[in-house]
C-alpha distance (Angstrom), angle and dihedral (degrees) to the residues before:
residue distance angle dihedral
M1 . . .
S2 3.76 . .
V3 3.74 123.3 .
L4 3.83 90.1 -116.2
A5 3.76 93.1 50.5
E6 3.84 90.4 50.6
F7 3.82 89.5 50.5
V8 3.80 92.4 51.0
Y9 3.80 91.1 48.1
L10 3.82 91.7 49.4
Q11 3.79 90.8 49.4
L12 3.78 89.4 53.2
L13 3.78 91.5 49.5
D14 3.79 90.0 48.7
V15 3.85 91.4 51.6
L16 3.76 91.0 50.3
T17 3.79 95.8 47.6
T18 3.87 90.2 45.5
I19 3.81 90.0 52.5
A20 3.81 89.4 49.9
F21 3.83 89.8 52.8
L22 3.83 92.6 46.4
L23 3.80 90.0 50.2
Q24 3.82 88.3 54.3
G25 3.74 90.5 52.0
V26 3.83 95.6 -108.1
S27 3.79 112.9 142.4
E28 3.85 122.6 -126.4
G29 3.78 115.1 -95.3
N30 3.83 97.9 -155.0
P31 3.87 107.4 85.4
I32 3.81 92.8 -149.3
V33 3.78 93.0 51.0
K34 3.83 91.1 42.1
W35 3.82 89.2 53.9
A36 3.83 93.3 48.4
I37 3.82 91.9 47.4
R38 3.77 91.2 49.4
W39 3.83 99.0 45.6
G40 3.87 100.8 29.6
P41 3.80 122.7 96.9
H42 3.82 91.7 -109.9
P43 3.85 128.3 12.1
I44 3.80 95.9 -132.0
G45 3.78 92.9 41.5
S46 3.76 89.8 53.5
L47 3.75 92.1 48.4
V48 3.79 92.5 49.9
M49 3.86 90.6 47.2
L50 3.79 91.4 53.7
K51 3.79 90.7 49.2
G52 3.77 89.2 50.3
V53 3.77 89.2 56.0
A54 3.81 89.3 49.2
V55 3.84 90.7 51.0
A56 3.84 88.9 48.6
L57 3.82 89.8 53.0
A58 3.77 89.0 48.9
I59 3.74 91.5 53.2
Y60 3.76 88.4 50.6
C61 3.82 89.6 52.8
V62 3.78 90.3 53.0
Y63 3.79 92.0 46.8
R64 3.82 89.6 51.3
H65 3.82 91.9 46.0
R66 3.78 93.8 -113.9
E67 3.77 97.6 135.2
G68 3.80 90.0 141.2
V69 3.77 90.3 68.6
L70 3.77 89.6 49.6
R71 3.82 92.2 50.0
K72 3.87 89.6 54.6
A73 3.82 90.0 47.6
N74 3.83 89.2 51.1
I75 3.76 91.0 53.7
F76 3.82 90.3 49.2
F77 3.81 94.2 49.6
A78 3.75 92.7 43.1
V79 3.78 89.7 57.6
I80 3.77 90.7 46.8
V81 3.82 92.5 50.8
L82 3.80 92.6 46.7
Y83 3.80 89.8 49.7
N84 3.81 91.6 48.6
L85 3.79 91.5 49.1
A86 3.78 92.3 48.1
V87 3.86 91.5 50.8
L88 3.80 92.1 45.5
L89 3.84 90.7 50.5
M90 3.84 94.3 45.0
T91 3.80 92.1 50.2
S92 3.75 96.4 43.2
P93 3.79 114.2 118.5
A94 3.83 89.4 -136.2
V95 3.81 90.2 62.2
Q96 3.74 95.5 48.8
């Protein structure tokens, strides 16, 4: 799988886990995303727009042959997604 495809996949997973948190009433931890959700026309639309900007930046990195930056971002987002999934599983009523 290409570095760009991994990045897009991780962004999708981050969106889905963020939506799951928002539906549970948990506030967003990232201040930029929190601001966009608060001031945008729709929380999910704002989140998707920000992720679109992130993917555009990732495409730019590939175009400029900066895949190393993207690999580091993939590790960062993989950790975030794993953390989000772990918290969602641990706080799920079905688990308790």
